[in-house]
C-alpha positions in Angstrom: 133.0 182.2 13.5 131.4 179.2 11.4 131.7 177.0 14.9 130.3 180.0 16.8 126.8 180.0 14.2 126.8 176.9 15.1 126.6 177.1 17.8 124.0 180.5 18.1 122.0 178.2 15.4 121.7 176.0 19.5 121.4 178.6 22.2 119.1 181.9 21.5 121.5 182.9 24.5 124.5 183.3 21.6 124.6 186.7 20.2 127.9 187.1 17.2 128.6 190.8 17.1 130.6 191.3 14.0 133.2 194.2 13.4 136.7 195.7 12.2 138.8 194.8 13.4 140.3 197.1 17.0 141.6 197.5 20.5 140.1 195.2 23.0 139.5 197.8 24.9 136.4 199.2 21.8 135.6 195.2 21.5 134.7 194.9 24.5 132.6 198.4 25.1 130.6 197.0 22.0 130.5 194.1 24.0 128.6 195.8 27.0 125.7 197.6 25.2 124.7 194.6 24.0 124.6 192.6 27.0 121.4 192.7 28.8 121.3 190.0 31.3 122.0 190.8 35.4 126.1 189.5 35.3 128.9 190.5 32.9 131.7 189.0 32.9 135.4 189.2 29.6 136.7 185.7 28.9 140.5 185.4 27.0 140.1 182.4 24.5 143.9 181.4 25.4 142.4 180.5 28.6 141.8 177.5 30.3 137.9 178.3 32.5 136.1 175.9 34.7 132.4 174.5 33.3 131.2 176.1 36.7 133.0 179.5 36.5 129.2 181.2 35.8 127.2 178.3 37.6 129.1 178.8 41.0 129.4 183.0 40.3 126.4 182.9 40.1 124.9 181.5 41.9 127.1 183.2 45.0 126.0 186.5 43.5 122.1 185.5 44.0 123.1 184.1 47.6 124.9 187.3 48.2 123.8 190.4 46.0 127.0 191.1 45.6 127.8 193.2 42.4 131.3 191.7 41.8 132.2 188.5 42.8 135.5 186.8 42.3 137.2 183.3 42.3 140.7 181.9 42.6 143.3 181.8 39.7 145.8 178.7 39.3 148.4 179.9 36.1 149.6 177.7 33.3 152.7 177.6 32.0 152.4 177.2 27.9 156.5 176.3 27.3 156.4 174.5 30.8 152.7 171.9 30.2 152.6 173.5 34.3 150.1 174.4 36.8 151.1 176.5 40.2 148.4 179.0 41.8 148.4 182.3 40.5 148.7 184.6 44.3 148.9 187.5 42.2 145.0 187.1 40.4 143.1 187.3 44.2 144.6 186.8 47.5 141.5 185.7 50.2 143.0 186.6 52.6 142.7 190.7 52.4 139.4 189.7 52.1 137.5 190.4 55.8 134.8 187.3 55.4 135.7 185.0 53.1 132.3 183.0 52.6 130.7 185.9 53.0 129.8 189.7 51.4 132.0 192.4 52.4 132.1 195.9 52.0 134.4 198.5 49.7 136.0 199.1 54.1 135.8 196.0 55.2 139.3 195.4 52.8 140.4 198.6 54.4 143.5 199.8 53.1 143.8 197.0 51.4 141.3 197.7 48.5 143.1 197.3 45.3 145.6 194.6 46.8 142.4 192.3 47.1 141.9 191.3 44.0 143.9 192.5 40.0 142.5 194.3 38.0 141.8 191.3 35.6 138.0 190.6 34.3 138.8 186.9 33.3 138.3 185.6 37.5 135.5 188.6 38.3 131.1 188.6 36.9 130.2 192.1 37.3 126.5 193.7 37.7 125.9 195.3 34.4 123.6 198.1 36.4 127.1 199.4 38.4 128.4 199.3 35.5 125.4 201.0 33.5 124.9 203.0 35.3 128.5 204.7 36.0 129.3 204.3 33.0 132.1 202.0 33.0 133.6 201.9 29.9 137.1 200.4 29.2 140.1 202.3 27.9 141.2 202.8 24.5 144.6 201.6 24.9 147.0 198.7 23.9 146.9 197.2 26.9 146.1 197.2 30.0 142.6 198.1 29.6 141.3 196.6 32.7 142.3 198.9 34.5 141.1 201.7 34.8 137.7 199.3 34.8 137.9 196.7 37.9 139.0 199.4 39.3 136.3 201.7 38.9 134.1 198.8 39.8 135.3 198.0 43.4 135.7 201.4 44.1 132.5 201.6 42.9 130.4 198.6 44.7 128.4 197.8 47.5 129.2 193.8 48.0 132.0 191.5 46.5 132.2 188.1 47.3 134.1 186.1 47.3 134.2 182.4 45.8 137.9 180.4 47.5 138.2 178.1 44.4 140.3 177.9 41.4 137.9 178.3 38.8 140.3 179.8 35.7 143.5 178.5 34.5 145.5 182.2 33.2 148.2 180.2 30.8 151.5 182.6 30.8 154.1 182.5 27.5 152.4 182.2 25.0 154.0 184.1 21.7 150.3 185.2 20.1 148.7 187.6 23.0 149.0 190.3 24.0 150.5 190.1 26.7 153.9 189.9 25.2 153.6 193.4 23.3 153.3 194.8 27.0 156.6 196.5 28.0 156.7 197.8 23.9 153.6 199.0 25.5 155.1 200.9 28.7 152.5 203.7 28.0 149.2 202.2 28.7 149.7 201.5 31.8 149.6 205.0 32.5 147.6 206.3 30.2 144.8 203.7 32.3 146.2 205.0 35.2 145.0 208.9 35.1 141.5 207.4 33.2 141.3 205.7 36.4 142.2 209.0 38.3 139.9 210.9 36.2 136.5 208.4 37.2 137.8 208.3 40.8 137.4 213.1 40.4 134.3 213.0 38.0 132.9 210.1 40.8 133.9 212.6 44.3 135.9 209.7 45.6 139.4 210.6 44.8 140.5 212.1 48.9 138.7 208.3 50.0 140.6 206.2 47.6 143.7 208.2 47.0 146.1 206.2 49.2 144.6 203.0 47.6 145.2 204.5 44.6 149.4 205.8 44.9 150.3 203.3 46.5 149.0 201.1 43.2 150.8 203.5 40.3 153.8 203.1 42.5 153.2 199.1 42.4 152.5 198.7 38.7 154.7 201.3 37.6 157.7 199.8 39.6 156.8 196.4 38.3 156.9 197.8 34.6 160.4 198.8 34.9 162.3 196.0 37.0 161.3 194.0 34.3 161.3 196.6 30.4 164.9 196.5 29.2 167.1 199.4 30.1 166.2 202.2 27.0 162.9 201.6 27.6 163.1 201.7 30.9 164.9 204.9 31.3 162.6 206.6 28.4 159.8 205.4 30.8 161.3 207.0 34.0 161.3 210.4 32.2 157.4 209.9 30.7 157.0 209.9 34.6 159.7 212.0 36.2 158.5 214.7 34.0 154.7 214.5 33.3 153.1 211.1 34.8 153.2 211.2 38.1 152.1 215.0 38.5 149.0 213.6 36.8 148.9 210.7 39.0 150.0 212.4 42.1 152.8 210.8 43.0 155.3 214.4 42.7 155.3 215.4 46.4 154.9 211.3 47.7 155.5 210.2 51.8 156.5 207.4 53.5 153.1 206.7 55.6 151.5 207.2 52.4 152.7 204.3 51.0 152.3 200.3 52.5 155.7 199.2 51.5 159.0 200.5 52.9 160.6 198.7 49.7 158.5 200.5 46.7 158.6 204.2 49.1 163.3 203.6 49.3 162.6 202.7 44.9 160.7 205.3 44.8 163.0 207.9 45.5 166.3 207.1 43.8 163.8 207.4 40.8 162.5 211.1 42.1 166.3 211.8 43.6 
């Protein structure tokens, strides 16, 4: 806090918000309420950011009049002390125009695959967030999912800075990521939140295929990386509750991009 105060005295653009310890979504929502500039982003304290990250992304946004600007990411392994390209964070090959502006329709079936639902590799037009009242959910983790995906489907223009501007730290024992498999219900609740947003705004049928593929991919990822006990609990909850809430109970092969994912789904539901 003392370091923050020192910087605040040097730069009147810095505002310090103090509140009781709360979940991440609650804190970010409070920051969103206070934000007054054109674009907003949310950065995690344990990652590395290029010094010109905001400058380059804002310049891209200004030139293209984009609602969202994303950039590429490297992974930093906190144990091995090594960097590598993080392909799941953004997939430039799915951008129809890598150096120009893209619309939602330019991504075809792969909107939710083009870049991941994280906050630290993009800036978003604040008026878009406030106009649709897009806010973070109250889950323990996966808080970014409904927020970022709601912004994705609502954006008129999305642009890419085709450079690595952030390094995402992994294998950090103090990170919330280390506890995500002990709270496997969080992604399920986040997906339900997203479906509600899509439905309430009358765009669920338009984006249904994007949505169900994301549900399947995310749930299978969790199941495949959990211990047997947690995996069994999550499977039971998916079959008895969350697949129904996520419109997954009657999934057919032609609705799924990856046949391997569909076969795993069939094993779960047989």
